[in-house]
C-alpha positions as CSV (number, residue, x, y, z in Angstrom):
1,M,22.3,-10.6,-20.6
2,P,25.9,-11.9,-21.0
3,E,27.6,-11.9,-24.3
4,G,27.1,-15.2,-26.2
5,L,24.0,-16.1,-24.3
6,V,22.4,-17.3,-27.5
7,D,24.6,-19.8,-29.2
8,A,24.1,-21.8,-32.4
9,P,20.7,-21.6,-34.1
10,L,18.2,-24.0,-32.6
11,R,15.6,-26.1,-34.4
12,R,12.6,-23.8,-34.4
13,T,9.0,-25.1,-34.3
14,E,6.1,-23.0,-35.4
15,V,3.8,-22.8,-32.4
16,K,0.4,-21.3,-32.3
17,P,-0.2,-19.3,-29.2
18,A,-2.6,-21.0,-26.8
19,P,-5.4,-18.9,-25.3
20,D,-5.1,-18.0,-21.7
21,S,-7.4,-19.5,-19.2
22,A,-8.7,-17.5,-16.3
23,S,-9.0,-20.5,-14.0
24,G,-6.5,-22.9,-15.3
25,A,-9.0,-25.7,-15.2
26,G,-8.2,-28.5,-17.6
27,E,-4.6,-27.4,-17.9
28,S,-1.5,-28.8,-16.4
29,P,-1.3,-29.4,-12.6
30,A,0.6,-26.2,-12.1
31,G,-1.8,-24.0,-14.1
32,W,0.7,-23.1,-16.8
33,L,-1.6,-20.7,-18.6
34,R,-3.1,-18.8,-15.7
35,S,-3.2,-15.2,-16.8
36,A,-1.6,-12.3,-15.0
37,E,-4.1,-9.9,-16.5
38,G,-4.3,-6.6,-14.7
39,S,-0.7,-6.8,-13.6
40,P,1.5,-3.7,-14.2
41,S,3.5,-3.5,-17.4
42,P,7.2,-4.3,-17.2
43,L,9.4,-1.7,-15.6
44,P,11.1,0.6,-18.1
45,L,14.8,-0.4,-18.6
46,P,17.6,1.7,-19.9
47,P,18.6,0.7,-23.4
48,P,21.6,-1.7,-23.6
49,R,24.9,-0.4,-24.8
50,G,24.8,-2.6,-27.9
51,S,22.4,-4.8,-29.7
52,S,21.5,-8.1,-28.1
53,H,20.9,-9.9,-31.4
54,P,24.1,-11.8,-32.4
55,L,23.9,-10.9,-36.1
56,V,23.3,-7.1,-35.5
57,R,25.9,-7.2,-32.7
58,G,28.5,-8.6,-35.1
59,L,27.8,-6.0,-37.7
60,E,28.1,-3.3,-35.1
61,T,31.6,-4.5,-34.3
62,L,32.7,-4.4,-37.9
63,L,30.8,-1.4,-39.2
64,E,33.2,1.4,-38.3
65,P,36.5,-0.4,-39.3
66,L,35.0,-1.5,-42.6
67,A,33.7,2.0,-43.4
68,T,37.1,3.4,-42.6
69,A,39.0,1.0,-44.8
70,L,36.6,0.9,-47.7
71,S,36.3,4.7,-47.9
72,L,40.1,4.8,-48.4
73,W,39.8,2.3,-51.2
74,A,37.1,4.4,-52.8
75,V,39.0,7.6,-52.6
76,A,42.2,6.0,-53.9
77,F,40.4,4.5,-56.9
78,W,38.6,7.8,-57.6
79,Q,41.9,9.7,-57.5
80,E,44.3,7.2,-59.1
81,G,42.2,4.6,-60.9
82,L,43.5,1.8,-58.7
83,V,44.2,0.9,-55.1
84,S,48.0,0.6,-54.7
85,P,49.7,-1.8,-52.2
86,A,50.7,1.2,-50.1
87,W,47.0,2.2,-49.7
88,L,46.1,-1.4,-49.0
89,G,48.6,-1.4,-46.1
90,V,47.3,1.9,-44.7
91,S,43.7,0.6,-44.9
92,V,44.6,-2.6,-43.0
93,L,46.3,-0.5,-40.3
94,A,43.3,1.8,-40.1
95,F,41.0,-1.2,-39.8
96,A,43.1,-2.6,-36.9
97,L,43.1,0.8,-35.1
98,S,39.3,1.1,-35.5
99,Y,38.4,-2.4,-34.4
100,P,36.3,-3.2,-32.6
101,A,33.7,-0.5,-33.1
102,R,31.7,1.0,-30.2
103,P,28.1,-0.1,-30.1
104,L,26.1,3.0,-31.1
105,L,22.9,1.5,-32.4
106,H,20.8,2.8,-29.5
107,A,22.6,6.1,-29.0
108,P,21.1,9.4,-30.1
109,L,22.3,10.6,-33.5
110,Q,24.1,13.6,-32.1
111,Q,26.1,11.3,-29.8
112,V,26.8,9.0,-32.7
113,V,28.3,11.9,-34.8
114,V,30.4,13.2,-31.9
115,T,31.7,9.7,-31.1
116,L,32.6,8.9,-34.7
117,L,34.4,12.2,-35.2
118,A,36.4,11.7,-32.0
119,G,37.3,8.2,-33.0
120,W,38.3,9.2,-36.5
121,A,40.4,12.1,-35.1
122,W,42.3,9.5,-32.9
123,V,42.9,7.1,-35.8
124,A,43.8,9.8,-38.3
125,G,46.2,11.4,-35.8
126,L,48.0,8.1,-35.1
127,L,48.3,7.4,-38.9
128,M,49.6,10.9,-39.6
129,V,52.2,10.7,-36.8
130,A,53.3,7.3,-38.0
131,G,53.5,8.5,-41.6
132,L,55.6,11.5,-40.6
133,A,57.9,9.4,-38.5
134,T,58.5,6.8,-41.2
135,G,58.6,9.3,-44.1
136,L,55.8,7.3,-45.8
137,L,53.4,10.3,-45.7
138,S,55.5,12.3,-48.1
139,Q,55.6,9.5,-50.6
140,L,51.9,9.1,-50.9
141,P,49.7,11.4,-53.0
142,A,48.4,14.3,-50.9
143,P,44.9,14.4,-52.6
144,V,44.0,10.9,-51.4
145,W,44.9,11.8,-47.8
146,Q,43.0,15.1,-48.0
147,H,39.8,13.5,-49.4
148,W,40.0,10.6,-47.0
149,L,40.0,12.9,-44.0
150,W,36.4,13.8,-44.8
151,A,35.3,10.7,-46.6
152,A,36.0,8.3,-43.7
153,P,33.8,10.0,-41.1
154,L,31.0,10.6,-43.7
155,S,31.1,6.9,-44.6
156,Q,30.9,5.9,-40.9
157,C,27.9,8.1,-40.3
158,L,26.1,6.8,-43.5
159,A,26.9,3.2,-42.4
160,Q,25.4,3.8,-39.0
161,L,22.2,5.1,-40.6
162,A,22.1,2.1,-43.0
163,L,22.4,-0.3,-40.1
164,R,19.6,1.4,-38.1
165,W,17.4,1.0,-41.2
166,A,18.5,-2.6,-41.8
167,A,18.5,-4.0,-38.3
168,P,14.8,-4.8,-38.0
169,H,14.9,-6.6,-41.4
170,L,18.0,-8.6,-40.4
171,V,16.3,-9.7,-37.2
172,R,13.2,-10.9,-39.1
173,L,15.4,-12.9,-41.5
174,Q,16.5,-15.1,-38.5
175,G,12.9,-16.5,-38.4
176,P,10.3,-16.5,-35.6
177,P,11.5,-15.4,-32.1
178,L,12.8,-17.9,-29.7
179,R,10.5,-18.7,-26.7
180,A,12.1,-18.6,-23.3
181,V,11.3,-19.2,-19.6
182,V,13.2,-18.1,-16.5
183,A,13.6,-20.6,-13.6
184,G,14.1,-18.9,-10.3
185,L,12.8,-15.4,-9.6
186,N,15.5,-14.2,-7.4
187,A,17.5,-11.0,-7.9
188,Q,19.3,-12.1,-11.1
189,G,16.2,-13.9,-12.4
190,L,14.0,-10.9,-12.0
191,A,16.6,-8.7,-13.7
192,L,16.9,-11.1,-16.6
193,A,13.1,-11.4,-16.9
194,D,12.9,-7.5,-16.9
195,R,15.4,-7.2,-19.7
196,L,13.9,-10.0,-21.8
197,R,10.4,-8.5,-21.4
198,G,11.7,-5.0,-22.2
199,A,13.4,-6.1,-25.4
200,E,10.4,-7.9,-26.8
201,G,9.2,-6.3,-30.0
202,S,12.4,-4.3,-30.3
203,P,14.1,-4.5,-33.7
204,H,17.4,-4.5,-31.9
205,G,16.6,-7.1,-29.3
206,A,17.8,-10.7,-29.0
207,G,14.8,-12.2,-30.9
208,I,13.5,-13.8,-27.7
209,V,10.0,-13.8,-26.3
210,L,9.6,-14.5,-22.6
211,D,6.7,-17.0,-21.9
212,G,7.0,-16.6,-18.1
213,C,8.7,-17.7,-15.0
214,F,8.9,-20.7,-12.6
215,D,9.6,-20.5,-8.9
216,D,8.8,-22.5,-5.8
217,R,8.6,-19.4,-3.6
218,V,6.0,-17.4,-5.6
219,D,2.3,-18.3,-5.8
220,P,1.8,-19.4,-9.5
221,R,-1.6,-17.7,-9.5
222,Q,0.0,-14.3,-9.2
223,A,2.3,-12.2,-11.2
224,G,5.8,-12.4,-9.9
225,P,6.7,-10.0,-8.5
226,H,3.7,-8.0,-9.8
227,R,4.9,-7.9,-13.4
228,H,5.9,-11.3,-14.7
229,R,3.6,-14.2,-15.5
230,M,4.1,-17.2,-13.2
231,L,3.8,-20.5,-15.0
232,G,4.3,-23.0,-12.1
233,R,6.8,-24.5,-9.8
234,L,10.3,-25.7,-10.7
235,A,9.2,-29.3,-11.0
236,D,6.7,-28.4,-13.7
237,I,9.3,-27.0,-16.1
238,G,10.1,-30.2,-18.0
239,P,6.5,-31.0,-19.1
240,Y,5.8,-27.4,-19.9
241,V,8.9,-27.1,-22.1
242,K,8.0,-30.2,-24.1
243,Q,4.4,-29.3,-24.5
244,R,4.9,-25.6,-25.4
245,H,8.0,-26.0,-27.5
246,I,10.2,-23.8,-25.4
247,H,13.6,-23.0,-27.0
248,L,15.6,-21.4,-24.1
249,I,15.7,-22.0,-20.4
250,Y,17.5,-19.7,-18.0
251,L,18.3,-21.2,-14.6
252,C,18.7,-18.4,-12.1
253,L,19.1,-20.6,-9.0
254,P,21.6,-20.1,-6.2
255,M,24.8,-22.1,-6.5
256,A,24.2,-23.6,-3.1
257,S,21.0,-25.3,-4.4
258,Q,23.0,-28.1,-6.1
259,P,20.6,-31.0,-5.5
260,R,17.7,-29.0,-6.8
261,V,19.7,-27.8,-9.9
262,R,20.8,-31.4,-10.6
263,E,17.2,-32.7,-10.5
264,L,16.1,-29.9,-12.7
265,L,18.8,-30.6,-15.3
266,Q,18.0,-34.3,-15.3
267,A,14.3,-33.5,-16.0
268,L,15.3,-31.2,-18.9
269,Q,17.5,-33.9,-20.6
270,D,14.3,-35.1,-22.3
271,T,13.8,-31.8,-24.1
272,T,15.4,-30.0,-27.0
273,A,15.7,-26.7,-25.3
274,S,19.0,-24.9,-24.7
275,V,19.7,-24.5,-21.0
276,Y,21.7,-21.6,-19.6
277,F,22.9,-21.1,-16.1
278,V,22.8,-17.5,-14.8
279,P,25.2,-17.4,-11.9
280,D,24.3,-15.5,-8.7
281,L,27.3,-13.1,-8.9
282,F,25.3,-9.9,-8.7
283,V,26.9,-9.2,-5.3
284,S,30.2,-8.7,-7.0
285,D,31.6,-5.6,-8.7
286,W,32.1,-6.7,-12.3
287,I,35.2,-5.3,-14.0
288,H,35.2,-6.6,-17.6
289,G,33.5,-9.8,-16.7
290,R,33.6,-12.4,-19.4
291,P,33.5,-16.2,-19.8
292,G,36.7,-18.2,-20.4
293,A,38.4,-21.5,-19.8
294,V,41.5,-22.7,-17.8
295,C,42.9,-26.1,-18.8
296,G,39.6,-26.9,-20.4
297,L,37.4,-25.9,-17.4
298,P,35.0,-23.0,-17.8
299,V,35.6,-19.9,-15.7
300,I,33.9,-16.5,-15.4
301,S,36.0,-13.4,-15.0
302,V,34.6,-11.1,-12.3
303,C,37.4,-8.6,-12.0
304,D,39.9,-8.3,-14.8
305,T,42.0,-5.6,-16.5
306,P,40.4,-4.2,-19.7
307,L,43.8,-4.0,-21.4
308,R,44.4,-7.6,-22.3
309,G,45.2,-8.4,-26.0
310,W,45.0,-5.8,-28.7
311,G,43.4,-3.2,-26.4
312,G,46.6,-3.1,-24.3
313,V,48.8,-2.9,-27.4
314,A,46.7,0.0,-28.8
315,K,46.9,1.9,-25.6
316,R,50.6,1.4,-25.1
317,L,51.3,2.4,-28.7
318,G,49.2,5.5,-28.3
319,D,51.1,6.4,-25.1
320,L,54.5,6.0,-26.7
321,V,53.6,8.1,-29.8
322,L,51.8,10.9,-28.0
323,A,54.3,11.1,-25.1
324,S,57.2,11.3,-27.5
325,V,55.6,14.0,-29.6
326,L,54.7,16.0,-26.5
327,L,58.1,15.8,-25.0
328,V,59.7,17.1,-28.3
329,L,57.2,19.9,-28.6
330,L,57.4,20.9,-24.9
331,L,61.2,20.6,-24.6
332,P,61.8,24.4,-24.6
333,L,59.0,24.9,-22.0
334,L,60.5,22.2,-19.8
335,G,63.9,23.9,-19.9
336,L,62.4,27.3,-18.9
337,I,60.5,25.7,-16.0
338,A,63.6,23.9,-14.7
339,L,65.6,27.2,-14.8
340,A,62.8,29.1,-13.0
341,I,62.6,26.5,-10.2
342,R,66.4,26.6,-9.8
343,L,66.4,30.4,-9.5
344,D,63.3,30.6,-7.3
345,S,64.3,28.4,-4.4
346,P,67.1,26.0,-3.3
347,G,66.7,22.4,-3.9
348,P,66.4,19.9,-6.8
349,V,64.4,20.6,-9.9
350,L,62.6,17.3,-10.0
351,F,60.8,15.7,-7.1
352,R,60.7,11.9,-6.9
353,Q,57.9,10.2,-5.0
354,R,57.1,6.5,-4.4
355,R,53.6,5.6,-5.6
356,Y,51.8,2.4,-6.6
357,G,51.6,1.5,-10.3
358,L,50.2,-1.4,-12.3
359,D,49.3,-4.5,-10.2
360,G,50.1,-2.5,-7.0
361,E,53.9,-2.5,-7.8
362,E,55.8,0.4,-6.3
363,I,57.1,2.9,-8.9
364,T,58.9,6.2,-8.8
365,V,57.0,9.2,-10.2
366,Y,58.7,12.4,-11.4
367,K,57.3,15.9,-10.9
368,F,58.7,19.4,-11.0
369,R,59.4,20.5,-7.4
370,S,56.7,22.9,-6.4
371,M,57.3,22.9,-2.6
372,R,60.2,23.9,-0.4
373,V,60.2,20.4,1.2
374,A,59.9,17.0,-0.5
375,Q,58.1,14.6,1.7
376,D,57.8,10.9,0.9
377,G,57.4,9.0,4.2
378,P,54.8,7.2,6.2
379,D,52.9,10.6,6.7
380,V,52.5,12.8,3.6
381,P,50.1,15.7,4.1
382,Q,48.1,16.7,1.0
383,A,48.6,20.1,-0.5
384,R,46.0,22.6,0.7
385,R,44.9,26.0,-0.5
386,N,47.5,28.7,0.5
387,D,49.8,25.9,1.6
388,P,53.0,27.6,3.0
389,R,55.1,24.8,1.6
390,V,54.4,25.9,-2.0
391,T,57.0,28.1,-3.6
392,R,56.1,31.1,-5.8
393,I,56.9,29.3,-9.0
394,G,55.3,26.1,-7.6
395,A,52.0,27.9,-7.1
396,W,52.0,28.9,-10.8
397,L,53.0,25.4,-11.9
398,R,50.3,23.7,-9.7
399,R,47.6,26.1,-10.9
400,L,48.3,25.1,-14.6
401,S,49.3,21.4,-13.7
402,L,52.7,22.0,-15.4
403,D,54.4,20.3,-12.4
404,E,53.1,17.0,-13.9
405,L,54.9,17.3,-17.2
406,P,58.0,15.2,-16.2
407,Q,55.6,12.2,-15.9
408,L,55.7,12.0,-19.7
409,V,59.1,10.3,-19.0
410,N,57.3,7.9,-16.7
411,V,55.0,7.1,-19.7
412,L,57.9,6.3,-21.9
413,Q,59.4,4.1,-19.2
414,G,56.1,2.1,-19.1
415,R,55.4,3.1,-15.4
416,M,52.5,5.3,-16.3
417,S,50.0,6.0,-19.0
418,L,48.7,9.3,-20.4
419,V,45.2,8.4,-19.1
420,G,44.4,6.3,-16.1
421,P,43.7,6.6,-12.4
422,R,45.9,9.2,-10.8
423,P,48.7,7.5,-8.6
424,H,48.5,8.3,-4.9
425,A,51.4,8.5,-2.5
426,V,52.2,5.2,-0.9
427,A,51.2,6.5,2.5
428,H,47.8,7.5,1.2
429,N,47.4,4.2,-0.5
430,E,48.0,2.3,2.7
431,M,45.5,4.4,4.5
432,Y,42.7,4.4,2.0
433,R,42.9,0.8,1.0
434,Q,41.7,-0.1,4.5
435,Q,38.8,2.3,4.4
436,I,37.4,2.2,0.9
437,R,36.0,-1.0,-0.7
438,S,37.6,-2.1,-4.0
439,Y,40.3,0.6,-3.6
440,M,43.1,-1.5,-5.0
441,V,41.1,-2.4,-8.1
442,R,42.2,0.9,-9.7
443,H,45.7,-0.6,-9.9
444,K,44.7,-3.1,-12.6
445,V,45.8,-0.5,-15.2
446,R,48.8,1.8,-15.3
447,P,48.2,5.1,-13.4
448,G,47.7,8.2,-15.6
449,I,48.8,11.8,-15.9
450,T,45.1,12.6,-16.2
451,G,42.0,10.5,-15.6
452,W,38.3,10.1,-15.6
453,A,38.0,11.3,-12.0
454,Q,40.1,14.4,-12.6
455,V,38.0,15.6,-15.5
456,H,34.9,15.2,-13.3
457,G,36.3,17.6,-10.7
458,F,38.0,15.0,-8.4
459,R,41.5,16.5,-8.4
460,G,43.6,18.2,-5.9
461,E,43.0,17.9,-2.2
462,T,40.5,15.2,-0.9
463,E,39.8,16.6,2.5
464,S,37.1,14.0,3.3
465,L,36.7,10.3,2.9
466,E,33.5,10.9,0.8
467,K,35.5,12.8,-1.8
468,M,38.1,10.1,-2.1
469,E,35.3,7.5,-2.4
470,G,33.9,9.6,-5.3
471,R,37.3,9.6,-7.0
472,I,37.7,5.8,-6.6
473,R,34.2,5.2,-7.9
474,L,35.0,7.1,-11.1
475,D,38.4,5.3,-11.4
476,I,36.6,1.9,-11.3
477,D,34.0,3.2,-13.8
478,Y,36.9,4.1,-16.1
479,L,38.1,0.4,-16.0
480,R,34.6,-0.8,-16.9
481,R,34.1,1.7,-19.7
482,W,37.7,1.8,-21.1
483,S,38.2,2.3,-24.9
484,P,40.7,4.3,-27.0
485,W,37.9,6.8,-27.7
486,L,37.3,7.4,-24.0
487,D,41.0,8.1,-23.5
488,L,40.9,10.6,-26.4
489,Y,37.8,12.3,-24.8
490,I,39.5,12.5,-21.4
491,L,42.6,14.1,-23.0
492,L,40.6,16.7,-24.9
493,R,38.5,17.5,-21.8
494,T,41.6,17.8,-19.7
495,V,42.8,20.7,-21.8
496,R,39.5,22.5,-21.2
497,V,39.6,21.7,-17.4
498,L,43.1,23.0,-17.0
499,M,42.1,26.4,-18.4
500,G,40.0,27.2,-15.4
501,D,40.0,24.8,-12.5
502,P,39.6,26.3,-9.0
503,R,40.8,23.1,-7.4
504,A,44.3,23.4,-8.9
505,Y,46.5,24.6,-6.1
């Protein structure tokens, strides 16, 4: 169910449930209360990534940042007897880096602990690097820092446990559940009905009870399809809503059915129910879909970059800090590699290749030269196992992926990111964009030195179209799932992958 589906609280009416009637005699013309007894139970649905209830969802978003900031206040007061302005500033920065928190209410406890520790390692690392760079770290009392390093993740874990205990009570404080009906049992209507039915009785659900469904194409005397109670035809919604005190109506009708939708909306104007239109956009690949407005007109994002706003700022700041630190630490190694390349074979130390970057703009990517030839034309053969073009030093560099290290400079230039879809040669881009659906969507973020596809084994040669499709599928999945914590996970997993990857050649 889309974010913000339930808006301001509605006037709620205490309704006594009416007994079902086997025949429907004496009821409304459509047989509103005909029972679907004997029909199979709702299909099991995977738990949503976050709570559907607005109050619990809001607390989920704030929980981790608040625990991080308040734990620093507690440690500072314990050690110094007060919270100094310096610690207040650090806590505000920590809150900003932690916000918004990932929804973990439905996750297993082991996954919660791992995710919180990884997130805290990211935040603490950024704060430590910033403190060292500005000299602020040496001016602040060390005991506060040291105790905060363990107090913050402990506070986050305790806060998660507290929310799990409090969530059912918070939902009950909102009053009786809202009653809803679904109009139109097409693909999106059936999916919505499944999720509403699956969330009923859950302490972390949306506080909505599904009365049933209306549709002109399904026999009202049967369950539709086989698991949802059919209440009548679309023309019967208005009287049913008024008589049964329905709070929410979800219209899941095709956009082409404008006259039918208009008639239905006019019939519902005489009710107090909230009406929501569920657009038939299930045929599209959603990339960070969300509602918005342009010049006062509502629009729905179907495919958008995940790095708008503070998310993009946080990712760019992390790239600058980590790339700068890595370049300084690896400078001696970079010099040795450059000398080895120069002594091993004639030619330049660096190889420059044209690739596509953010928004499909052409960029120049740097690599240590690992081959005797540097090809960058309309036909660029991929490197293969035992490729004769690879030099002796180049084979060693490619096996350890050290030939990619100059791309840290590309990160500082803003052409690349530490984590993102790997950039392909322009020739390969032009070939695959015509063969693979949604191929160019991967360019809605900066390309990365490592990526989600690479840590899942899709690196090196893609000798078949199926393997490239697998890589693109994971690249697009990265756009859907992006968060700073996912970037940190990919970086840590990259180190492990590079230690023993048979596809590095």
